[in-house]
Steps between C-alpha positions, in 0.01 A plus 500: 500500500627846407437778752436870443516791743312811390571859605230768470442854627141576400163351429634169373313452172805334345548286812140381480531431128819298553346314796194402299716390205706266721215399735495133396830484318668161548856638496489861627384642835508840668685480832400845623448866417708774659405866516663818622165674567309393812174633356548359147184342362709208377488371862118478479521326162745245638279437802205430266715275282651310794856605416740582785585870484733705717577867549860607553643837599779692330768397752437127446530547121832688489818314421520156649199554725224270615329490159814358341529246782136399447554460126808286559298275732222462239750468212248584225561400141381845391432835669235698316454874544133562425444868560785538747647850509820478701847448357622150581813511720821384333543224762166351393577537129833322554351223717228428240681592180288415196205405721327838547269637233286812469225626275505861385196672343687643199736399224838540666739675476235771451313620809702304753699588809435637846154650536371350176219269602125470453319811385825700481612274217168522316484878539851530351412270211193715430693828534758382245233395249622142472326281242556185708574392853520164669676295762855393562575192708864511603757366741579721797843647557621769739337788307138576424375344176842431349518119523506277192169488314322163500198602291312806379139516382350799321162664463413774253376832632252744351571874526180543702593231757517648850772398745234284669420323171870444436523348849203273427657375176832437675331313790337265249847414368634454854224259594525305176878462477663525845380163639587325172855640503543395865385149409738484201794614712428233762411207276697573186180472292 
């Protein structure tokens, strides 16, 4: 059995989508979900889904803190950032090299980096009059959104699309492709 640990900071729509995708999977299971926000709605989602979920504070995340110790004890096959906004400490990146992935709501290298998440990305895409947007699933390194790209998926945009509509189109891609890519990484299929 392959084990995943998910990190999330917000409402957890990607976490729920991934959990439902792997609900009865014979070879992949979610060990737990970790969040850096004690009031994140992802905790409620996990409770409803019966998935262990834990809040951690900033001090336990830094460097070789308690979060890294917990991850080492679980020894997941893959760590999945699903709407997680903090930069992963270099000690964690080194300990799980090639085993941490993220999804970004734009076609990197455009609209990536610190502070570029959620509606900020979609507002920038709109402001620059882009004709397409999409998702980038990539490995995590020690800098925001600069790890090797695993896969990108695109959606066309209309000039009248609002930032909210761009976000809706991008979320559809996230929900369709992120669980499949996770499965392919873990099973080789």
